[in-house]
N, C-alpha and C positions, 0 to 999 in steps of 0.2 A: 623472710618477707615475701618471697615469690608465691608461696602458697598460704598466705595469711588468711585468717578467718574474716578479716574485715571485708565487707561486701564492696567497698569502693575500689578495691584493687582490681576487681574484674573489669570495671569501666576503664581504669588506667591501662590495663593490659590490652584491651580491645582498641583503645585510642592509639596506643603506641604501635600496635600491629597495623592498623589502617594507615598511620602516618608513614611507617617504614615501607609498606606496600606502595603507597603513592610515590615515595621518594625514589625507590629503586626501579619502578616502572617508568618514571617520568622521562628519562633519556630515550627509552625505546619508542616513545610516541613520535619522535622525529623521523622514524624510518619510513620506508616506502611500502608499496603493495608487493605481494608475493604469491606465486603459484596460482591456487584457485581463486585468488582475489580478482584475477583478470577476467575469466569468463563470467563470474558472478557479479562483478562491480564495474571494473574499468572498461571492459568491452561490452557490457550490457547496457545499452542506451536506455532501456526501459526504466532502470533505477536512477536515471539522470533526467528526471522530468523537467519540463520547462515551467510548469506551474503545479499548484496543489489541487487541481481540478479532479473531480471524481474519476473521469476516464483515465487521466494520467496515473492516479493512484492505483486503479484496478490493473492497468498495464504493468506497473511496477510490481504489484503484489503477485502477479502470475508469470513473472519473467525468469525465475531462477532455473538454470539448466542443471542444478545439482540433484533434483529429485522430481519424480512425477507428481508429488504432492505440492511442489512449488515453494513450500516454506514462505508463505506470503507475509507473515509478521516480520520475519527477519528482513525480507526484501523491502518492505515498507520502511523499516528503520534505516536501511541504507539510503532509500530515497529521501527520507526526512533529513538525514545528514547532508545529502547533496543540495537540497533546497536551501539549507541554512548556510553551509560553508563551502559548497562546491565539491569537486572531486579531490579533496585534500585528505590524505591518509591520517594526518595528525588528529583531526577532529573525530574521525571515525574510530581511531584507536583510543582517544580519550573517552568516547562513549563506551567502548568496550571496558575500559578501566573502571568507569563509574558503575557499570553493571557488575563487574567483578567485586567491587567494594560492597555493593548492595547484597550480593550473594554471600559475601563474608559475614555481613550482619545477620543474614538469615541462617547461616550455619551456626552462628553463636546462639541465636534464639532456639533453633531446633536442638542443638546439642544440650543446651541448658534444660530444655523441657524433657528431653530423654533422660538426662541425669536425675532429674527430680522424680521421674517415674519409676526409678529402681528403689525398692524398699531398703536395701542395704546402703544406699548412697548417703554420704554425709552431706547434708544440705548446705552447711556453711562453706564447703569447698567446691560444690558443684558449679557455681557460676564462674569462678576463676578457671576451672578446668575447661569449661565450655569456651571461655575466651582464648585459652591456649590452643584448643582445637581449631577455632576459627582463625586465629592468627597464623598458626602453622599452615593451615589450608591455603590462606591467601598468599603465603610466601613460597609454596611448593614450586620448585623449578618445572615439574611436569605440567603445570597449569599455565606456563608462559604463553603457549600457542593459543589458549583460550582467551587471551587478552590482546597480544600484539599481532596476531594473525587475524586480520580484519574479518575475513569471511567466517571465522569461527565464533563470531557473535551468535551465529545460529545455535551453537552448543551452549554458550553461557546464558543466552536469553531463554532457551528452552528450560535450562536447569533453574533459572530464577523461579519459574512457575512450579517446577518439581519441588523445590525447597519450600515454597509457600504452601503447596498442597500438603506436604508431609507435616509441616508445622501445624496446619489446621487440623489434620487428622489426629495427631497426638493430643492436641488440646481437646478435641471432641471426645476422644476415648477417655481422657482423664475426667472429663465431666460426666461421662456415662458411668464411670466407676466411682464417682464421688471422691476423687483424689484432690479436688481443688479446695476442700474445706477441712477444718480441723475435726478430728474424730471426737465424739461426745465422751464424757468420763463418768457421769453418774447414771444410776439405773433409771431415774425418772426422765433424764434427758434421752437416754437410750430408748426408753419406752416410747416417748414422743417421736423420736426419730424413726422407730420401727413403724409406728402408725402413719407418720408422714410418708414413708416410702411405700406403704401399702396403698395410700390414697392419692398420692401425687407422683406422676411419672414424667412431668414436664422437663426437669433437668436432664434426665436420661434421654428423653426424646429429642430435646434440643441438641444434646451432644451427638446423637446418632445422625441427625440432619446435617450437622457441621461436618461429620466424618464423610458422609455421602457426597456433599458438595465439594469437599476438599480433595477428593480423589477422582472427581469427574470433571468439574469445571476447569481447574488448572491443567488437567491432562489435555482437554480439548483445546485450550488456548496454547499450551506449550507446544503441541504438535504443529501449530501454525508457524513456529520458529524452527523446529527440527523434530523429526520423528522419534528421537530418543526420549522425549517426554512421555511416550506411551508406557514407559517403565514405571511411572509413578504408582499405579495400583499394586504392582509387584513389590516395590519398596515398602509400601504401607503394609502389605501382607507380611513381609519379613519383620517389620516392627511389631506387628500383632503377634507373630510367632515367638519372637524373642522376649517381649516385655509383657504383653497383656493376655496372651493365651486364650483369646476368644471368649473371655469369661464375662459373666455378669458381676455386679457388685456383690459383696458378701451379704447374705441375708440371714435373718433369724427365723427359725421355724416357729417361735413363740416369743412373747415378751421375756426379757432377761430374768425377771423374778419368777417366771413360771418354768425356768429350766430350758429355755430355748438354746439351740446350738446353731453355730454358723455353718452355712452351706454355700457352696460355690458352683454355679451351673454355667453351662455354655450359652453364650448369647447368639441365638440363631439369626438375629437381625444382621450381625456382622458377617456370619457365614454366608447368608443369602446375598449380602451386598457384594462380597468378593466373587461369588458365582456370577453375579450380574455384570460387574464392571471389569472383571479380570478373566475368569475362566471362559465365559461365552465368547468375548472378543478374541481371546487367544486361539480358541478352537477354530473360529471362522477365519482368522488371519492365516493360520497354518494350512487350512484347507485351500485357501486361495494361493498361498505361496509354494507349497510343496510340489505340486505338479510341475511348475516351471523349474524349481531348484533341482529336481531329479532328472531334468533333460540335459544331455551332454552339451548341447549348443549354448546353454546358459553360461558354461564355464569356458567357452571357446576363446574369449578375449583375455583370459587369465593364464598365468603360468602355473596354476594349481588346480586340482580337482576338489570335489567336495571332501573326499577322504583325506587328501594331503592338507587341505585347509584345516580340518579338525585336528589333525596331528600337529600341525604347525602352531595353531592357536594355543595349544596346551603350553608350549614353550613361551609364547608371547605373553600370555597372562601371568606366568611366573616372572617373566622379565619386567612386566609392569609393576609388580610388587617391589622389586629391587629398584627400578627407576624412580619410584615414588619415594621410598624411604631412604635409599642410599644412592642417590643419582650421581652420575659423572657426566662431564661434557661429551665424552664419546658415546655414551648411551643415549642422551637426549640430543640427537642429531637432526631432528625434524624429518629428514629423508631416511627412510628405512627400506628402500628397494634393493639393498644389498643383503637382505636377510636370506639365509639359506633355508629353503623350504624342506620340511620333513617329508620323506618318502616312505618311511617305515618306523616302527617302534624304536629301532636302534639306528636309524639313519636320519640324524645323528642320535647318539645314545641318550642325549639330554631330553629327547622326546619322551621316552619311557619314564625317566626320572621326573620330568615335569608333571606327567599324568599322576605319578605317585604323590607328588607334592600337593596337587589339587585335591586328590582323594583324601589326603591327610587333613587338608584345610577344612573340607566338608565335615569330616569326622570330628575335627577339633571344634568347629562351630556347634555341632550337635552336643558335644560333651560340655562345652562352656555354657550352654544355654541356662541350666539351672544354677551354675556357679558364678559365672561372669557374664550376665546377659548382654551387657553393652559390648563386650569384646566379641561375643557370638554374633551380635547384630552387625558390628562393623565388618567382620569377615563375610557375612552373608550379603550385605549390601555391595561390597566390592565384587564378589563373584556374580551376584545378580546383575550388576551393571554390565558385565561382559557378555551376557547372553545374546543381545541383538547383534553385536558387532564381532563377537568372537566365536560364533558357532556356524550356522548353515547359510547365512546370507552371503552371496557372492561379492562381497565388498573387498577393498584392498585390505591386506593383512594387518598392517600396523599404522596407527596414528596416535600420537601422544594425547591429543585433546579428548580421546575417548575415555580418559580417566578423570575428566573434570569433576564428575560426581563420585566416581569410584574411589578417588583419593580421599574424599571425606570419610568413606567407610573405613579405610585403613587407619586414619587418624583417630576415628572414634574408637577403634579397637586398642590402639597402643598408648595414646596420650593419657587416658585415665590410669593405665597400669604404671606409667612412669611418674605421673604427677601425684604421687601418694602424699598424704598429709605429713607434715613434720612430726617427728617423734616415732614414726613407724620404723621397723628394722630396715636398714639399708636405704633409708630415704635419700641420703646425700648422693650415693651413686646413681640412683634413679633420676634425680633432678639434674645431675651433671650430664647424664646421657641425653636427656630431653633438651637441655640448653645447647649441648653440642650439636644435636641434630638440627635444631632451629637455626643455629648460626651457619651451619653448612648449607642449609636450604636457602637462607637469605643471601649468602655470598654467591652461590651459583646462579640464583635468579638475577641478582644484580649484574653479574658478569654477562649473562645471556642477554639481559635487557639492553646492556650497553652495546653488545654486538648488533642487536636489532635496530639501533639508532641510526645506522647508515647502511644503505643497500649494498655497497661494495664491501664494507666490513663484514656484514652478515654473510654474503656469498662466500667470502674467503674463509670465514670462521666455520661455516657448515661444510665446506669442501675439506677442511682440515679434520673436522670431527668425523666425517664419513668419506674417507678416501676411495672406497670401493662402491660408492653410491652413484649410479648413472645420473640420477636427477641432481644430486649435489654438484657434480662436475659440470653438468649442462647449465645449471643455474649460474655457476661462476662464469662460464664462457659467455652466456647470454648477457650477464651484467657487464662484462668487459665490452661487448658489442654496443650496449647502450651508452657506456661512457666514451666509446670511440666516436660517436656521432657519425658513423659511417665515413670516417676520414681514413684513407689508406695509410696516411703518414702518422696517425695517432699511435702512441706507444701501447694503448689498450687493444688496438687491432692485432698486433703480434701476440699479445698475451691470450687472446681469445682462442686461438687454434688448439693449443695443448689440452686444455680441459675438455673442449668439445670433442676432439678426436679420441681422448681417453674415454669419455662418456660413451661414444659410439661403439667402442671396442669392448666395453664391459658386458658381462652376461645380463640378460633380461632388459637390455636397454630398448627404449622405444626409438622411433625415427626422429625424435626431437633434435638430437645433436646434428644429424645429417642435414635436416631441414635448416637448422641455424647456420651451418657452414655454407650451404648453397645460397641461402637468403643473403647472408652477409657479403659473400664474394660477388654475387650478382648485383647487389645494391651499389657496391664499390667498383663495379666493372672490372673485377679481377677474374682470372681463369677459374673454371669449375672442374674439380677433379672427378674423373670417372669413378674412382673408388667410392666417393660419397654417394653417387647415384646407385652404384652396384650394391653397396651395403644397405641403402634404404629399400631398394626393390626386393632384395633377399629377405629382409625382415618382414616386409609386407606379405611376401609369399609364404613365409614360415608360420605366421600366426595371424589369426583374424585381427584386423585393426582395432585398437582400443581408442578411448577418447583422445589421448594425447596424439596418437597417429592421425586421427581424423582432423584434429586441430592443426597439425603440421601441414597436411595437404591443403587445408583451408587457407593457411597463411601463405603458402606458395601460390595458390590460385589468386588470392587477393593481390599479392605483390605484382604478378604478371598482368592481371586485369587492370590495375591502376598504373601500369607502365613504369613501375619502379624497378622491375626485374625483367631480364631477357633470358628466359629459360627455354631449353630445347623442347619442342613440342613432343618429339618422339619419346624422350625420357619421361615427361609428365604423363603421357598416355600409358607408357609401360608401368609407371607407378600406380596409376589408377586401376589398370588391368590387374595388377598383383593384389591390390587391396580388395577388389571386387570379385576375386576368384574364389572367395570363401562363401559358404552357404549363408543365406539370410543377412545380407548387408544392411547396415543401419540406414535410416532415413537421412541422417546427417551426411553420411558418406555419399549417398546417391545424389542428394541435393548439391553437394560440393562439386561432384563430377558434372552434373547438369550445368552448374554455373560456369565451369571451365569450358565445357563443350559449346555453350551458347555464346559466351562473351570472348573467348580466346580462339577457339577453333572455328567459330562461326558455323558450327554444325547445329542448326536449329532443331532438326529432327531428333538428334541424340539428346540435346539439352532438354527438350520438352519431355521426351520419354523418361529420362532420369528423374525429372522433377515430378512427373505424374506418379512414378513409383514411390518417391518420398512422401507424397501426399497420401498415397494408399496405405503406407506403413504407419504414418503418424497423422491421421486425419484431424487431430485436435491441435496441431502445431500451425498457427496462422502464417508464419514466415514462408513456408513452402507453398501454401495456397496463394499468397500475395505474389510470389514469383511466377507461379503458373498463370495467374490472371494477366499479368503484364506480358508474358510470352504470347498468350492467345490474342490479346488486344493488338499487339504489334503486327501479328499476322493477319489481322482483319477478321478473325473468327469470333465475331461479336456474340453470337448465340451461345457458344461454348463459354466464352468469358463471362457472360451474364449469369449463366447457370453456376459457374464456379464462384461468382461474387455472392450469389444467394447462400451458398454453403458457408462462405466465409462470414457472412453477416450473422449466421447462427452462433458463431463463436464470439460475438461482440458482447461479452459479459461485462456489465457495468459501464459500457461505452469505451472500453479500453482500446478498441480498434476504430474509433470514430475518425481520427485523422487519416488513418490508412484507407478506410473506406471512402472518405471524401476525396482523397487523391486519386484513387482508382476510378471513381465515378466521373472524374474529370477527363479521363482518357477518351479518345475518340471512339465512338460506337457504344460506350457504356453510359448508363444513367443510374 
């Protein structure tokens, strides 16, 4: 019955998959914010607008700290959630779940259309196989973070447009090839068809226009959610390579009764389209990126170089395959900063083995293309999806949500191989394996979603899954601090020390755990250990500060500025000195030190100098210019403040800075 020829079963399978997905994710909606949710949503006041006015929406759209492209569509969606339901993670996660279900529907439509595009495919089983692909994809444990990790709406929303674009492209190509209608059977009909094709090109032209629109417009919109949408044209190219072969429809050299033969030629419209929308942008993008990537300072904040990153990613991509198809709780641990970086082909030996596996997969895809085109396409889509995040860009090494689309490729490869029609040899073992996999995926996703339903349960679960992860241990300690409500007598206070001190001692740890220990004890008026300061300063001296280190110094600065903490000035100055001892400090670090110097040390000359340096490095960041204008106005340097105000006004895109400008103009001496 599972693979019945009755078409209504496909709808039943899809409905059941959506219902199960909704049910197992529902407990996780009650959880809280996590990790990057804080800088992007919780601490980002711009995505918490007071109204839906155009200036407020522009400010929200351009507020993301995650990327220089700002990802405005995703930020606007967070702002929309806030306007309707406030800063409640439940409704934000529910929105993510709805997007995930929509993506599940699109994966069904795309998989079904791809199945129908394969000549050897049995039409009566294609729809139910597509439903199984979509259902399995919605239930995959590796995609949990794309739903319950609020900020990764960026990923799921971008891929909504990727899936829409690919669906439109496949439909357009089918129209161009005449695959949407039944082939004629009589010679007279064939003759009329031949004459029609000679005299009318509108169906093919309409199909080509749909292809062009489908891989350009959704790409442009998807990039506004996250840059990964830029891969849509490459995915379309892989579909073309595997299924359509850049060909034109079969043509007859003469009417059938005159002995005409079928010919198949390359469609240079398709070739030209990919040159325009894929090759040219790729060349321009690489020309822009490569000079910076090849600079040593680009990698200064990382624990890996370009070469060790490439070696490491070979192992990681192979891990992703295992984590997708045969996941375990220990593998899907969310935090992967305990990963051992590859320093050579045999350090560890799995590096060379993983490179061999990837090479074999590429060869397999090429071999499968004429035999099992859908399997070849699935492998190609998975590998293609890893290109932006698993090669030369200086991103963090591992994130599970990077497989949100890649996992669809793997299921596209294996599900049709397992969901063979009844009556085929060994059909029962194939079906049993597929059912077993889906049950395992469902069970682990349900277990993980339950852990996500409570912040403390999640922190404890992730710390157990990744005992050697500095971030997992830090997050557990930070959660205990939150539950302690800064009460020295709370049982959670005592629990916080062990995971934080363990996190601080683990290799490749940032200064987050030391900052949390200092922050917690200072807020509770408890003694501060010199070891915490020494460890933090040593780390800042050893490596150029990363984003987490800068956030830690910013948190300590804010705490002492708001008089919640009493921190020794000499230790804070020493910490900033260590952080600034590296070449090319970031604008954020300079601005933070300027904040501390101005507001805590009362050293206005140093505070102004640091802020000016921040403005110089990031002239398009309004926050630094606003701070500088306030500093100049307080000192009565009206002419300089007025000049800085004019520069700030130039950044007022869409009126997003209207309120700030109005407040600044109200300062004495400004207008």
